[in-house]
N, CA, C and O atoms as a printed pandas DataFrame, in Angstrom:
     atom_number atom_name residue_name chain_id  residue_number  x_coord  y_coord  z_coord
0              1         N          MET        A               1  -11.107  -67.991   11.537
1              2        CA          MET        A               1  -10.089  -67.029   11.875
2              3         C          MET        A               1  -10.602  -66.136   12.998
3              4         O          MET        A               1  -11.711  -65.608   12.916
4              5         N          THR        A               2   -9.823  -65.972   14.013
5              6        CA          THR        A               2  -10.191  -65.151   15.155
6              7         C          THR        A               2  -10.001  -63.674   14.821
7              8         O          THR        A               2   -9.029  -63.289   14.171
8              9         N          VAL        A               3  -10.946  -62.861   15.277
9             10        CA          VAL        A               3  -10.871  -61.414   15.069
10            11         C          VAL        A               3  -10.661  -60.748   16.418
11            12         O          VAL        A               3  -11.369  -61.044   17.381
12            13         N          ALA        A               4   -9.701  -59.864   16.485
13            14        CA          ALA        A               4   -9.466  -59.093   17.699
14            15         C          ALA        A               4   -9.907  -57.658   17.438
15            16         O          ALA        A               4   -9.379  -56.997   16.544
16            17         N          ALA        A               5  -10.870  -57.176   18.213
17            18        CA          ALA        A               5  -11.371  -55.815   18.036
18            19         C          ALA        A               5  -10.885  -54.947   19.196
19            20         O          ALA        A               5  -10.676  -55.430   20.308
20            21         N          ILE        A               6  -10.712  -53.669   18.914
21            22        CA          ILE        A               6  -10.256  -52.764   19.969
22            23         C          ILE        A               6  -11.430  -52.298   20.844
23            24         O          ILE        A               6  -11.224  -51.768   21.935
24            25         N          ARG        A               7  -12.674  -52.503   20.349
25            26        CA          ARG        A               7  -13.864  -52.221   21.159
26            27         C          ARG        A               7  -15.017  -53.086   20.625
27            28         O          ARG        A               7  -14.900  -53.711   19.571
28            29         N          GLU        A               8  -16.111  -53.107   21.358
29            30        CA          GLU        A               8  -17.261  -53.910   20.961
30            31         C          GLU        A               8  -17.801  -53.424   19.617
31            32         O          GLU        A               8  -17.991  -52.228   19.397
32            33         N          TYR        A               9  -18.044  -54.391   18.720
33            34        CA          TYR        A               9  -18.589  -54.056   17.403
34            35         C          TYR        A               9  -20.105  -54.159   17.457
35            36         O          TYR        A               9  -20.653  -55.174   17.888
36            37         N          ILE        A              10  -20.766  -53.121   17.026
37            38        CA          ILE        A              10  -22.222  -53.120   16.955
38            39         C          ILE        A              10  -22.593  -52.871   15.496
39            40         O          ILE        A              10  -22.398  -51.772   14.976
40            41         N          GLY        A              11  -23.125  -53.891   14.848
41            42        CA          GLY        A              11  -23.513  -53.774   13.445
42            43         C          GLY        A              11  -24.829  -53.011   13.310
43            44         O          GLY        A              11  -25.786  -53.267   14.041
44            45         N          VAL        A              12  -24.862  -52.089   12.382
45            46        CA          VAL        A              12  -26.066  -51.305   12.127
46            47         C          VAL        A              12  -26.493  -51.582   10.691
47            48         O          VAL        A              12  -25.802  -51.186    9.753
48            49         N          PRO        A              13  -27.635  -52.264   10.510
49            50        CA          PRO        A              13  -28.075  -52.542    9.135
50            51         C          PRO        A              13  -28.439  -51.251    8.401
51            52         O          PRO        A              13  -29.170  -50.410    8.923
52            53         N          ARG        A              14  -27.924  -51.113    7.203
53            54        CA          ARG        A              14  -28.181  -49.907    6.403
54            55         C          ARG        A              14  -29.332  -50.106    5.426
55            56         O          ARG        A              14  -29.743  -49.161    4.752
56            57         N          ASP        A              15  -29.859  -51.333    5.345
57            58        CA          ASP        A              15  -30.914  -51.581    4.375
58            59         C          ASP        A              15  -32.280  -51.785    5.033
59            60         O          ASP        A              15  -33.151  -52.439    4.460
60            61         N          SER        A              16  -32.473  -51.232    6.229
61            62        CA          SER        A              16  -33.782  -51.342    6.866
62            63         C          SER        A              16  -34.764  -50.402    6.162
63            64         O          SER        A              16  -34.360  -49.408    5.559
64            65         N          VAL        A              17  -36.033  -50.721    6.245
65            66        CA          VAL        A              17  -37.061  -49.985    5.509
66            67         C          VAL        A              17  -37.079  -48.497    5.886
67            68         O          VAL        A              17  -37.457  -47.662    5.064
68            69         N          GLU        A              18  -36.686  -48.165    7.085
69            70        CA          GLU        A              18  -36.670  -46.768    7.519
70            71         C          GLU        A              18  -35.708  -45.908    6.709
71            72         O          GLU        A              18  -35.848  -44.686    6.671
72            73         N          ASN        A              19  -34.737  -46.539    6.062
73            74        CA          ASN        A              19  -33.722  -45.802    5.303
74            75         C          ASN        A              19  -34.089  -45.575    3.836
75            76         O          ASN        A              19  -33.250  -45.121    3.059
76            77         N          PHE        A              20  -35.312  -45.879    3.451
77            78        CA          PHE        A              20  -35.694  -45.780    2.042
78            79         C          PHE        A              20  -36.776  -44.738    1.775
79            80         O          PHE        A              20  -37.434  -44.783    0.735
80            81         N          GLY        A              21  -36.963  -43.818    2.685
81            82        CA          GLY        A              21  -37.860  -42.692    2.451
82            83         C          GLY        A              21  -39.284  -43.081    2.078
83            84         O          GLY        A              21  -39.856  -42.511    1.150
84            85         N          GLY        A              22  -39.859  -44.040    2.787
85            86        CA          GLY        A              22  -41.227  -44.447    2.516
86            87         C          GLY        A              22  -41.365  -45.510    1.442
87            88         O          GLY        A              22  -42.479  -45.932    1.133
88            89         N          LYS        A              23  -40.269  -45.945    0.877
89            90        CA          LYS        A              23  -40.304  -46.996   -0.139
90            91         C          LYS        A              23  -39.788  -48.295    0.471
91            92         O          LYS        A              23  -39.319  -48.317    1.609
92            93         N          GLN        A              24  -39.880  -49.364   -0.294
93            94        CA          GLN        A              24  -39.373  -50.656    0.147
94            95         C          GLN        A              24  -38.701  -51.344   -1.020
95            96         O          GLN        A              24  -38.998  -51.061   -2.181
96            97         N          ILE        A              25  -37.798  -52.246   -0.705
97            98        CA          ILE        A              25  -37.130  -53.041   -1.734
98            99         C          ILE        A              25  -37.982  -54.268   -2.023
99           100         O          ILE        A              25  -38.453  -54.939   -1.105
100          101         N          VAL        A              26  -38.175  -54.553   -3.301
101          102        CA          VAL        A              26  -38.849  -55.767   -3.743
102          103         C          VAL        A              26  -37.951  -56.417   -4.785
103          104         O          VAL        A              26  -37.531  -55.760   -5.737
104          105         N          TYR        A              27  -37.656  -57.692   -4.616
105          106        CA          TYR        A              27  -36.875  -58.443   -5.583
106          107         C          TYR        A              27  -37.830  -59.228   -6.470
107          108         O          TYR        A              27  -38.845  -59.736   -5.994
108          109         N          ALA        A              28  -37.511  -59.329   -7.749
109          110        CA          ALA        A              28  -38.331  -60.116   -8.672
110          111         C          ALA        A              28  -37.412  -60.865   -9.629
111          112         O          ALA        A              28  -36.435  -60.306  -10.127
112          113         N          SER        A              29  -37.724  -62.122   -9.881
113          114        CA          SER        A              29  -36.907  -62.897  -10.804
114          115         C          SER        A              29  -37.785  -63.771  -11.688
115          116         O          SER        A              29  -38.854  -64.229  -11.284
116          117         N          TRP        A              30  -37.300  -63.987  -12.911
117          118        CA          TRP        A              30  -38.004  -64.787  -13.909
118          119         C          TRP        A              30  -37.326  -66.141  -13.945
119          120         O          TRP        A              30  -36.215  -66.266  -14.461
120          121         N          ASP        A              31  -37.982  -67.156  -13.402
121          122        CA          ASP        A              31  -37.412  -68.505  -13.358
122          123         C          ASP        A              31  -37.094  -69.014  -14.760
123          124         O          ASP        A              31  -37.828  -68.754  -15.714
124          125         N          ARG        A              32  -35.992  -69.740  -14.861
125          126        CA          ARG        A              32  -35.535  -70.407  -16.086
126          127         C          ARG        A              32  -35.178  -69.431  -17.213
127          128         O          ARG        A              32  -35.264  -69.777  -18.392
128          129         N          HIS        A              33  -34.786  -68.237  -16.851
129          130        CA          HIS        A              33  -34.335  -67.255  -17.838
130          131         C          HIS        A              33  -32.962  -66.751  -17.405
131          132         O          HIS        A              33  -32.837  -65.822  -16.607
132          133         N          LEU        A              34  -31.953  -67.386  -17.950
133          134        CA          LEU        A              34  -30.581  -67.151  -17.508
134          135         C          LEU        A              34  -29.962  -65.867  -18.045
135          136         O          LEU        A              34  -28.818  -65.554  -17.716
136          137         N          LEU        A              35  -30.693  -65.119  -18.864
137          138        CA          LEU        A              35  -30.185  -63.831  -19.328
138          139         C          LEU        A              35  -29.999  -62.884  -18.145
139          140         O          LEU        A              35  -29.150  -61.994  -18.177
140          141         N          PHE        A              36  -30.796  -63.086  -17.111
141          142        CA          PHE        A              36  -30.740  -62.243  -15.916
142          143         C          PHE        A              36  -30.027  -63.010  -14.812
143          144         O          PHE        A              36  -30.540  -64.017  -14.322
144          145         N          ALA        A              37  -28.862  -62.546  -14.423
145          146        CA          ALA        A              37  -28.008  -63.284  -13.497
146          147         C          ALA        A              37  -28.479  -63.209  -12.051
147          148         O          ALA        A              37  -28.081  -64.036  -11.231
148          149         N          ALA        A              38  -29.305  -62.248  -11.731
149          150        CA          ALA        A              38  -29.764  -62.060  -10.355
150          151         C          ALA        A              38  -31.166  -61.466  -10.395
151          152         O          ALA        A              38  -31.585  -60.935  -11.423
152          153         N          PRO        A              39  -31.892  -61.550   -9.284
153          154        CA          PRO        A              39  -33.217  -60.933   -9.263
154          155         C          PRO        A              39  -33.128  -59.424   -9.499
155          156         O          PRO        A              39  -32.132  -58.785   -9.161
156          157         N          PHE        A              40  -34.180  -58.877  -10.079
157          158        CA          PHE        A              40  -34.282  -57.431  -10.225
158          159         C          PHE        A              40  -34.539  -56.838   -8.845
159          160         O          PHE        A              40  -35.277  -57.414   -8.045
160          161         N          LEU        A              41  -33.939  -55.706   -8.571
161          162        CA          LEU        A              41  -34.159  -55.008   -7.313
162          163         C          LEU        A              41  -34.964  -53.759   -7.637
163          164         O          LEU        A              41  -34.520  -52.906   -8.406
164          165         N          LEU        A              42  -36.144  -53.656   -7.050
165          166        CA          LEU        A              42  -37.025  -52.518   -7.294
166          167         C          LEU        A              42  -37.263  -51.796   -5.978
167          168         O          LEU        A              42  -37.446  -52.433   -4.940
168          169         N          CYS        A              43  -37.260  -50.484   -6.018
169          170        CA          CYS        A              43  -37.513  -49.673   -4.833
170          171         C          CYS        A              43  -38.837  -48.947   -5.073
171          172         O          CYS        A              43  -38.903  -48.009   -5.868
172          173         N          LEU        A              44  -39.884  -49.385   -4.383
173          174        CA          LEU        A              44  -41.242  -48.930   -4.667
174          175         C          LEU        A              44  -41.995  -48.577   -3.389
175          176         O          LEU        A              44  -41.739  -49.153   -2.332
176          177         N          PRO        A              45  -42.927  -47.628   -3.490
177          178        CA          PRO        A              45  -43.796  -47.366   -2.335
178          179         C          PRO        A              45  -44.704  -48.567   -2.088
179          180         O          PRO        A              45  -45.126  -49.210   -3.050
180          181         N          PRO        A              46  -45.017  -48.889   -0.847
181          182        CA          PRO        A              46  -45.895  -50.015   -0.560
182          183         C          PRO        A              46  -47.300  -49.832   -1.138
183          184         O          PRO        A              46  -48.048  -50.801   -1.269
184          185         N          GLU        A              47  -47.659  -48.590   -1.484
185          186        CA          GLU        A              47  -48.983  -48.306   -2.049
186          187         C          GLU        A              47  -49.053  -48.612   -3.542
187          188         O          GLU        A              47  -50.131  -48.538   -4.132
188          189         N          THR        A              48  -47.937  -48.949   -4.155
189          190        CA          THR        A              48  -47.915  -49.268   -5.590
190          191         C          THR        A              48  -48.842  -50.432   -5.875
191          192         O          THR        A              48  -48.764  -51.473   -5.222
192          193         N          ARG        A              49  -49.726  -50.254   -6.857
193          194        CA          ARG        A              49  -50.579  -51.372   -7.254
194          195         C          ARG        A              49  -49.719  -52.447   -7.906
195          196         O          ARG        A              49  -48.760  -52.138   -8.612
196          197         N          PHE        A              50  -50.059  -53.689   -7.672
197          198        CA          PHE        A              50  -49.304  -54.790   -8.273
198          199         C          PHE        A              50  -49.314  -54.671   -9.791
199          200         O          PHE        A              50  -48.300  -54.941  -10.434
200          201         N          ARG        A              51  -50.428  -54.275  -10.367
201          202        CA          ARG        A              51  -50.536  -54.086  -11.815
202          203         C          ARG        A              51  -49.512  -53.055  -12.301
203          204         O          ARG        A              51  -48.909  -53.234  -13.360
204          205         N          ASP        A              52  -49.314  -51.986  -11.539
205          206        CA          ASP        A              52  -48.350  -50.955  -11.943
206          207         C          ASP        A              52  -46.919  -51.471  -11.880
207          208         O          ASP        A              52  -46.081  -51.080  -12.692
208          209         N          LEU        A              53  -46.637  -52.342  -10.925
209          210        CA          LEU        A              53  -45.319  -52.984  -10.854
210          211         C          LEU        A              53  -45.081  -53.828  -12.102
211          212         O          LEU        A              53  -44.015  -53.757  -12.714
212          213         N          VAL        A              54  -46.076  -54.624  -12.471
213          214        CA          VAL        A              54  -45.942  -55.537  -13.608
214          215         C          VAL        A              54  -45.893  -54.775  -14.930
215          216         O          VAL        A              54  -45.008  -55.012  -15.751
216          217         N          GLU        A              55  -46.836  -53.869  -15.134
217          218        CA          GLU        A              55  -46.922  -53.168  -16.420
218          219         C          GLU        A              55  -45.865  -52.080  -16.582
219          220         O          GLU        A              55  -45.608  -51.623  -17.695
220          221         N          GLY        A              56  -45.261  -51.669  -15.487
221          222        CA          GLY        A              56  -44.227  -50.637  -15.533
222          223         C          GLY        A              56  -42.831  -51.219  -15.504
223          224         O          GLY        A              56  -42.335  -51.699  -16.524
224          225         N          PRO        A              57  -42.182  -51.182  -14.332
225          226        CA          PRO        A              57  -40.773  -51.589  -14.271
226          227         C          PRO        A              57  -40.507  -53.043  -14.649
227          228         O          PRO        A              57  -39.507  -53.327  -15.307
228          229         N          LEU        A              58  -41.368  -53.961  -14.253
229          230        CA          LEU        A              58  -41.097  -55.371  -14.554
230          231         C          LEU        A              58  -41.138  -55.640  -16.057
231          232         O          LEU        A              58  -40.267  -56.327  -16.590
232          233         N          THR        A              59  -42.135  -55.106  -16.734
233          234        CA          THR        A              59  -42.220  -55.276  -18.190
234          235         C          THR        A              59  -41.004  -54.651  -18.874
235          236         O          THR        A              59  -40.440  -55.238  -19.798
236          237         N          ALA        A              60  -40.608  -53.481  -18.431
237          238        CA          ALA        A              60  -39.446  -52.805  -19.030
238          239         C          ALA        A              60  -38.160  -53.600  -18.805
239          240         O          ALA        A              60  -37.324  -53.691  -19.704
240          241         N          LEU        A              61  -38.000  -54.166  -17.630
241          242        CA          LEU        A              61  -36.762  -54.882  -17.307
242          243         C          LEU        A              61  -36.606  -56.182  -18.076
243          244         O          LEU        A              61  -35.480  -56.563  -18.399
244          245         N          VAL        A              62  -37.696  -56.878  -18.382
245          246        CA          VAL        A              62  -37.583  -58.168  -19.068
246          247         C          VAL        A              62  -37.502  -58.029  -20.587
247          248         O          VAL        A              62  -37.334  -59.036  -21.275
248          249         N          GLN        A              63  -37.614  -56.823  -21.129
249          250        CA          GLN        A              63  -37.654  -56.624  -22.580
250          251         C          GLN        A              63  -36.435  -57.168  -23.312
251          252         O          GLN        A              63  -36.529  -57.494  -24.495
252          253         N          ALA        A              64  -35.302  -57.274  -22.644
253          254        CA          ALA        A              64  -34.091  -57.787  -23.299
254          255         C          ALA        A              64  -34.189  -59.278  -23.614
255          256         O          ALA        A              64  -33.454  -59.773  -24.469
256          257         N          ASP        A              65  -35.067  -59.988  -22.950
257          258        CA          ASP        A              65  -35.198  -61.425  -23.156
258          259         C          ASP        A              65  -35.970  -61.722  -24.440
259          260         O          ASP        A              65  -36.978  -61.066  -24.706
260          261         N          PRO        A              66  -35.526  -62.693  -25.244
261          262        CA          PRO        A              66  -36.238  -63.041  -26.476
262          263         C          PRO        A              66  -37.682  -63.491  -26.248
263          264         O          PRO        A              66  -38.509  -63.378  -27.153
264          265         N          ASP        A              67  -37.993  -63.992  -25.070
265          266        CA          ASP        A              67  -39.346  -64.442  -24.765
266          267         C          ASP        A              67  -40.279  -63.306  -24.326
267          268         O          ASP        A              67  -41.483  -63.522  -24.191
268          269         N          ALA        A              68  -39.752  -62.123  -24.106
269          270        CA          ALA        A              68  -40.541  -61.032  -23.534
270          271         C          ALA        A              68  -41.763  -60.679  -24.376
271          272         O          ALA        A              68  -42.830  -60.411  -23.823
272          273         N          ALA        A              69  -41.632  -60.674  -25.684
273          274        CA          ALA        A              69  -42.755  -60.298  -26.549
274          275         C          ALA        A              69  -43.924  -61.270  -26.426
275          276         O          ALA        A              69  -45.072  -60.880  -26.637
276          277         N          ALA        A              70  -43.652  -62.519  -26.090
277          278        CA          ALA        A              70  -44.693  -63.533  -25.978
278          279         C          ALA        A              70  -45.226  -63.684  -24.555
279          280         O          ALA        A              70  -46.132  -64.481  -24.312
280          281         N          LEU        A              71  -44.673  -62.932  -23.626
281          282        CA          LEU        A              71  -45.057  -63.060  -22.220
282          283         C          LEU        A              71  -46.484  -62.550  -22.014
283          284         O          LEU        A              71  -46.799  -61.411  -22.358
284          285         N          ASP        A              72  -47.329  -63.388  -21.460
285          286        CA          ASP        A              72  -48.701  -63.020  -21.125
286          287         C          ASP        A              72  -48.799  -63.004  -19.599
287          288         O          ASP        A              72  -48.841  -64.058  -18.964
288          289         N          TRP        A              73  -48.835  -61.821  -19.024
289          290        CA          TRP        A              73  -48.804  -61.683  -17.567
290          291         C          TRP        A              73  -50.010  -62.338  -16.891
291          292         O          TRP        A              73  -49.946  -62.658  -15.704
292          293         N          THR        A              74  -51.107  -62.543  -17.625
293          294        CA          THR        A              74  -52.285  -63.185  -17.016
294          295         C          THR        A              74  -52.094  -64.686  -16.851
295          296         O          THR        A              74  -52.854  -65.333  -16.130
296          297         N          LYS        A              75  -51.081  -65.245  -17.516
297          298        CA          LYS        A              75  -50.819  -66.684  -17.426
298          299         C          LYS        A              75  -49.562  -67.019  -16.605
299          300         O          LYS        A              75  -49.163  -68.180  -16.515
300          301         N          VAL        A              76  -48.966  -66.021  -16.028
301          302        CA          VAL        A              76  -47.750  -66.219  -15.234
302          303         C          VAL        A              76  -48.076  -66.950  -13.938
303          304         O          VAL        A              76  -49.086  -66.672  -13.292
304          305         N          GLU        A              77  -47.217  -67.877  -13.571
305          306        CA          GLU        A              77  -47.304  -68.549  -12.269
306          307         C          GLU        A              77  -46.390  -67.798  -11.311
307          308         O          GLU        A              77  -45.196  -67.656  -11.576
308          309         N          TRP        A              78  -46.935  -67.320  -10.211
309          310        CA          TRP        A              78  -46.179  -66.518   -9.248
310          311         C          TRP        A              78  -45.804  -67.347   -8.031
311          312         O          TRP        A              78  -46.543  -68.243   -7.621
312          313         N          LEU        A              79  -44.648  -67.038   -7.460
313          314        CA          LEU        A              79  -44.229  -67.628   -6.197
314          315         C          LEU        A              79  -43.813  -66.494   -5.263
315          316         O          LEU        A              79  -43.106  -65.568   -5.658
316          317         N          LYS        A              80  -44.262  -66.590   -4.038
317          318        CA          LYS        A              80  -43.855  -65.648   -2.995
318          319         C          LYS        A              80  -43.439  -66.502   -1.807
319          320         O          LYS        A              80  -44.174  -67.399   -1.395
320          321         N          ASP        A              81  -42.282  -66.229   -1.266
321          322        CA          ASP        A              81  -41.720  -67.080   -0.208
322          323         C          ASP        A              81  -41.611  -68.533   -0.677
323          324         O          ASP        A              81  -41.822  -69.469    0.095
324          325         N          ASN        A              82  -41.277  -68.700   -1.961
325          326        CA          ASN        A              82  -41.115  -70.013   -2.591
326          327         C          ASN        A              82  -42.374  -70.867   -2.562
327          328         O          ASN        A              82  -42.298  -72.091   -2.666
328          329         N          GLN        A              83  -43.525  -70.233   -2.421
329          330        CA          GLN        A              83  -44.803  -70.933   -2.425
330          331         C          GLN        A              83  -45.676  -70.376   -3.551
331          332         O          GLN        A              83  -45.634  -69.176   -3.821
332          333         N          PRO        A              84  -46.461  -71.223   -4.207
333          334        CA          PRO        A              84  -47.381  -70.713   -5.223
334          335         C          PRO        A              84  -48.270  -69.629   -4.619
335          336         O          PRO        A              84  -48.711  -69.726   -3.474
336          337         N          TRP        A              85  -48.515  -68.609   -5.409
337          338        CA          TRP        A              85  -49.203  -67.425   -4.891
338          339         C          TRP        A              85  -49.943  -66.745   -6.030
339          340         O          TRP        A              85  -49.441  -66.693   -7.153
340          341         N          THR        A              86  -51.114  -66.231   -5.756
341          342        CA          THR        A              86  -51.903  -65.518   -6.750
342          343         C          THR        A              86  -52.062  -64.071   -6.304
343          344         O          THR        A              86  -52.761  -63.802   -5.327
344          345         N          PRO        A              87  -51.425  -63.137   -7.003
345          346        CA          PRO        A              87  -51.541  -61.735   -6.606
346          347         C          PRO        A              87  -52.875  -61.133   -7.035
347          348         O          PRO        A              87  -53.512  -61.602   -7.978
348          349         N          ASP        A              88  -53.277  -60.097   -6.333
349          350        CA          ASP        A              88  -54.412  -59.280   -6.736
350          351         C          ASP        A              88  -53.821  -58.095   -7.484
351          352         O          ASP        A              88  -53.221  -57.211   -6.873
352          353         N          PHE        A              89  -53.985  -58.070   -8.801
353          354        CA          PHE        A              89  -53.348  -57.054   -9.638
354          355         C          PHE        A              89  -53.827  -55.645   -9.322
355          356         O          PHE        A              89  -53.103  -54.681   -9.574
356          357         N          ASP        A              90  -55.032  -55.503   -8.774
357          358        CA          ASP        A              90  -55.567  -54.176   -8.496
358          359         C          ASP        A              90  -55.334  -53.722   -7.061
359          360         O          ASP        A              90  -55.725  -52.615   -6.693
360          361         N          ALA        A              91  -54.702  -54.565   -6.246
361          362        CA          ALA        A              91  -54.379  -54.204   -4.869
362          363         C          ALA        A              91  -52.930  -53.729   -4.785
363          364         O          ALA        A              91  -52.121  -53.993   -5.675
364          365         N          SER        A              92  -52.627  -53.037   -3.717
365          366        CA          SER        A              92  -51.265  -52.529   -3.509
366          367         C          SER        A              92  -50.318  -53.663   -3.137
367          368         O          SER        A              92  -50.739  -54.780   -2.837
368          369         N          LEU        A              93  -49.030  -53.343   -3.165
369          370        CA          LEU        A              93  -48.035  -54.321   -2.716
370          371         C          LEU        A              93  -48.317  -54.711   -1.268
371          372         O          LEU        A              93  -48.293  -55.891   -0.918
372          373         N          ALA        A              94  -48.586  -53.706   -0.429
373          374        CA          ALA        A              94  -48.857  -53.978    0.987
374          375         C          ALA        A              94  -50.084  -54.864    1.147
375          376         O          ALA        A              94  -50.061  -55.807    1.939
376          377         N          ALA        A              95  -51.155  -54.578    0.410
377          378        CA          ALA        A              95  -52.376  -55.387    0.504
378          379         C          ALA        A              95  -52.152  -56.811   -0.005
379          380         O          ALA        A              95  -52.856  -57.736    0.401
380          381         N          ASN        A              96  -51.172  -56.985   -0.894
381          382        CA          ASN        A              96  -50.816  -58.320   -1.385
382          383         C          ASN        A              96  -49.856  -59.028   -0.436
383          384         O          ASN        A              96  -49.441  -60.155   -0.705
384          385         N          GLY        A              97  -49.502  -58.385    0.664
385          386        CA          GLY        A              97  -48.601  -59.007    1.633
386          387         C          GLY        A              97  -47.143  -58.960    1.216
387          388         O          GLY        A              97  -46.330  -59.742    1.707
388          389         N          ILE        A              98  -46.806  -58.051    0.316
389          390        CA          ILE        A              98  -45.420  -57.913   -0.146
390          391         C          ILE        A              98  -44.740  -56.851    0.715
391          392         O          ILE        A              98  -45.102  -55.675    0.683
392          393         N          GLY        A              99  -43.763  -57.287    1.474
393          394        CA          GLY        A              99  -43.067  -56.390    2.383
394          395         C          GLY        A              99  -41.654  -56.085    1.920
395          396         O          GLY        A              99  -41.227  -56.508    0.846
396          397         N          HIS        A             100  -40.940  -55.344    2.752
397          398        CA          HIS        A             100  -39.573  -54.919    2.464
398          399         C          HIS        A             100  -38.660  -56.134    2.296
399          400         O          HIS        A             100  -38.598  -57.008    3.161
400          401         N          LYS        A             101  -37.955  -56.168    1.165
401          402        CA          LYS        A             101  -36.975  -57.192    0.824
402          403         C          LYS        A             101  -37.601  -58.553    0.522
403          404         O          LYS        A             101  -36.911  -59.571    0.576
404          405         N          ASP        A             102  -38.893  -58.585    0.207
405          406        CA          ASP        A             102  -39.519  -59.829   -0.234
406          407         C          ASP        A             102  -39.105  -60.120   -1.667
407          408         O          ASP        A             102  -38.855  -59.203   -2.449
408          409         N          GLN        A             103  -39.035  -61.405   -2.006
409          410        CA          GLN        A             103  -38.709  -61.795   -3.373
410          411         C          GLN        A             103  -39.909  -62.461   -4.013
411          412         O          GLN        A             103  -40.524  -63.360   -3.438
412          413         N          LEU        A             104  -40.232  -62.006   -5.212
413          414        CA          LEU        A             104  -41.264  -62.606   -6.035
414          415         C          LEU        A             104  -40.573  -63.327   -7.173
415          416         O          LEU        A             104  -39.629  -62.808   -7.769
416          417         N          ARG        A             105  -41.046  -64.521   -7.471
417          418        CA          ARG        A             105  -40.534  -65.253   -8.626
418          419         C          ARG        A             105  -41.702  -65.495   -9.549
419          420         O          ARG        A             105  -42.833  -65.671   -9.098
420          421         N          PHE        A             106  -41.430  -65.505  -10.851
421          422        CA          PHE        A             106  -42.498  -65.833  -11.787
422          423         C          PHE        A             106  -42.010  -66.814  -12.825
423          424         O          PHE        A             106  -40.855  -66.791  -13.250
424          425         N          ARG        A             107  -42.940  -67.687  -13.224
425          426        CA          ARG        A             107  -42.657  -68.743  -14.193
426          427         C          ARG        A             107  -43.602  -68.577  -15.371
427          428         O          ARG        A             107  -44.752  -68.164  -15.223
428          429         N          THR        A             108  -43.089  -68.908  -16.530
429          430        CA          THR        A             108  -43.883  -68.796  -17.746
430          431         C          THR        A             108  -43.781  -70.108  -18.510
431          432         O          THR        A             108  -42.792  -70.365  -19.195
432          433         N          ALA        A             109  -44.804  -70.925  -18.387
433          434        CA          ALA        A             109  -44.815  -72.227  -19.052
434          435         C          ALA        A             109  -44.659  -72.044  -20.559
435          436         O          ALA        A             109  -45.385  -71.263  -21.176
436          437         N          GLY        A             110  -43.707  -72.769  -21.146
437          438        CA          GLY        A             110  -43.491  -72.712  -22.582
438          439         C          GLY        A             110  -42.544  -71.605  -23.019
439          440         O          GLY        A             110  -42.109  -71.593  -24.170
440          441         N          LEU        A             111  -42.220  -70.693  -22.145
441          442        CA          LEU        A             111  -41.269  -69.621  -22.481
442          443         C          LEU        A             111  -40.019  -69.802  -21.633
443          444         O          LEU        A             111  -39.853  -69.164  -20.594
444          445         N          ASN        A             112  -39.156  -70.676  -22.095
445          446        CA          ASN        A             112  -37.948  -70.994  -21.345
446          447         C          ASN        A             112  -36.749  -71.113  -22.291
447          448         O          ASN        A             112  -35.921  -72.010  -22.138
448          449         N          SER        A             113  -36.663  -70.222  -23.249
449          450        CA          SER        A             113  -35.673  -70.376  -24.319
450          451         C          SER        A             113  -34.227  -70.258  -23.832
451          452         O          SER        A             113  -33.327  -70.796  -24.477
452          453         N          LEU        A             114  -33.984  -69.590  -22.742
453          454        CA          LEU        A             114  -32.605  -69.443  -22.269
454          455         C          LEU        A             114  -32.308  -70.323  -21.065
455          456         O          LEU        A             114  -31.354  -70.074  -20.328
456          457         N          SER        A             115  -33.109  -71.330  -20.868
457          458        CA          SER        A             115  -32.944  -72.216  -19.726
458          459         C          SER        A             115  -31.861  -73.254  -19.998
459          460         O          SER        A             115  -31.727  -73.767  -21.109
460          461         N          ALA        A             116  -31.097  -73.547  -18.957
461          462        CA          ALA        A             116  -30.108  -74.616  -19.063
462          463         C          ALA        A             116  -30.817  -75.959  -19.137
463          464         O          ALA        A             116  -30.378  -76.867  -19.841
464          465         N          ALA        A             117  -31.911  -76.073  -18.408
465          466        CA          ALA        A             117  -32.720  -77.301  -18.424
466          467         C          ALA        A             117  -34.162  -76.902  -18.156
467          468         O          ALA        A             117  -34.442  -76.159  -17.215
468          469         N          ALA        A             118  -35.061  -77.389  -18.970
469          470        CA          ALA        A             118  -36.472  -77.013  -18.815
470          471         C          ALA        A             118  -37.136  -77.743  -17.688
471          472         O          ALA        A             118  -38.322  -77.534  -17.432
């Protein structure tokens, strides 16, 4: 469909890192757990230690899942940019190479109770 504009349209992205007051958006999703329809959206300072992300907001967000009580974060398989990845739990998000609007995925072997297909 053709669009006729009365003047030149200049799109201005509203979700650039400069608009978050020193924080950045990080997406996180738990593979094969359909209780969560979309990745979690977290707004965190880049200085946040990865351990604090996991033990704080991520642990709290997954609590609704029946598998959450059995989740062992030391055995989680992580993916960043859809590639296997091993985070440094004691380093910051920035030191782990996690930037604005990056998505982290995690898999938990044997904990897939809400999966459509294992």
